N, C-alpha and C positions, 0 to 999 in steps of 0.2 A: 432091829427086829430079830427074831430067832433065826432068820435066814442069813444073818450076817450084815456087815457094814454096807456091802454093795447093794443088797436088797433094800436096806434102809434108805440109801441115797436115791435109788430108783423110785421108791415111793415118794420121797420128798420132791423129786423132779416132776413126776407125773401130776402130783397134787398141786404143786406151785404153778405149772403150766396151765392146768385146768382153771385154777383160781384167777390167773392173769387173764385168760380168755373171758371168763365170766365178768371180770372187772371191766374189760373193754366193752362188753355187751351193755353195761349200765349207761353207756353214752348214747344209745339209740333205742328205738322201740317205744312202745306205749309205757305209761307209768307202771302198769302191772308187770310188764316184761322187765323193766328196769329194777323193780323191787325184787323180782324173782332172781335176776342175775346177781344182785347185790348179796342176797342170802346165799347163793351158791358160791360166790367168790369168798365169802367169809368161811364157808365150810371147807373150800379147797385150801386156803391158807392155814386154817386151823389144823387140818390133817397133815399138811406139810410140816408144820412146826412139831406136831406130835410124833412124826416119824423120824425126826433127827436122831441119828445113831448116838448112843451114850458115849462111845469111844471118841467122838468128835466134840460133843457139847452136852453138858449136864445142865438141864434147866433148873432155875431156882425153885425152892420148895413152894413158894407162893404161887407159882405158875398154875398149879392145878385149881387153886381157888379162883384165879382169874378166868380160867377156862369155864369153870362152873357158872360164874356170874355172867360171862359173855354169852355162852350158849343157852343158859337158862333164860336170859332176856330174849334171845333169838327164838326160843321155843314159845314164849308167851306171845311174841309178835306173830309167829306162824299159826298159833292157836286162834288168834283173833282173825287172821286172814282166811283160815280154813273154813270159817263160818260162811264166807262168801264164795270160796273157790276151793274145791276138793284137792287141787294140785298141791296146795300148801300143807296137806296132811303128810306128804313125803318130807317136806322141810321140817315139820314138827318132829317126826320120827328121827330124822337125822340129828337135829339139835339135841333131843333127849338122849340119843345114843352117845353124843359127844360128852354130855354131862355125866352120863353113866360111866364112860371110860375114864374121864378125869377123876371121878370119885374112886373107881376101882384101882386106878393106877397111881394114885397119890401115895407118897411115902407113908408107910405104916398100914396101908390097906391090906388086910389078910396077911400081915407080917411080911409083905414084900414091897419093895420100892420099884421104881421104873415105870415104863409104859410101853406102848406098842413099838415106838422107835427105840426106847432105852431099855427094852425088855429085860428084866432081871431074870436070873436063872430059875427062880422059883415061880415066875409068872406073876401076874397081878391078881388082885382079889375080886373077881367077878362072881355074880350069881349064876350058876350053870343054866337054870331054866330060862332066865331073862336073856342071857348070852345066846342060848340056842334059838330062842324066838327071833332075836335080831338077826342072827345068821341066816335063818330060814327066810326072813323077809328080804334081806339083801341078796340072797341067792336067787330068789324069784325076780327081784328087781333087775338084777344083772341079765337074767335070761330075757326078760321083757324088753329091756333096752337094746340088747344085742339083736333081738328079733326085728327091731325097727331099722337096724343098719343092714340087714341081710335082704337082698332083692326079694320082692314079693313072689310067692308061688313056689319057693323052695321048701323042701321038707323041714329044714332046720328052722326057717322063719315061722312056718305054721306051728311047729312044736313049741317054740318059745312063746309065741303069742297065745296059744291055747293054754299053756301051762299057767301063765300069769292070770289069764282071764278066768281060770277056774277058781282062783283065790280072790281076785278083785272083781267085783261085779261090773259087767258091761264093758270090760276092757279098758277104754280110755277114760272112764268117769271116776275111777277110784284113785287111791294114793299113788300106786305104782303106774297105772295106766296114764294118769295125768302127768306124772313126772317124766315119763318116757316120751309122751307125745307133745306135751306143752312146750312151746318155745320154738318149734319149727324145724330148723335145718339139721342136717346130719352131723355137723361139727358140734352143735350144742348137745345133741344126743350122745355123741362120742365122749364129750367131757363128763356128762352125767354118768355114763357107763364106767368111765375111768374112776370117778369118785366112789361109785358103788362098789367096784372091785377093791379099791383101797380100804373102804370101810369094812368090807367083809374080811380082808386080810388082817386088819387091826383087831377086829373082834376075835379072830382065831387065836390071838396071843393071850387073851384073858383066861 
């Protein structure tokens, strides 16, 4: 990443740990919770691989096509699930964001190679308006998730909750509200918060 090799490895570690925790969650819970955990594990490991510093490992050219196929399929699955459960709207947005970054960061995109982890000096070829919309979404998602980890009644928790609720109807019923609240415990929410921050950081490099 633009912040250097250390920042890249920190991102890899956080995403890999989050992905591992989500993978462990696939062993327990209801079928819905296991499917949700599986999708989040895929996202965590995908972001960990994307954040690998170029100084350590340069991914093969075909990697970006694989990313597009894998997360394109994940987006289709999330779209089908979202018809029954609004929580999967967040998974849909995340999967589409991964496809977008894979396309934007592929060698030759906007005349620049590299990606969030391998960030070329000139940056990757993103669409400013789309990148800005995704950044705004993940900024609000992070605020919303952080609000669930702060003890109720504090000013920060109230601000974080009301900020997201102003954008997503009814607080817990929309994409961000369901993603933050669905799944239950604080560790699950912390993992989702971590991946939200990681996605925001990667989008900043476009």
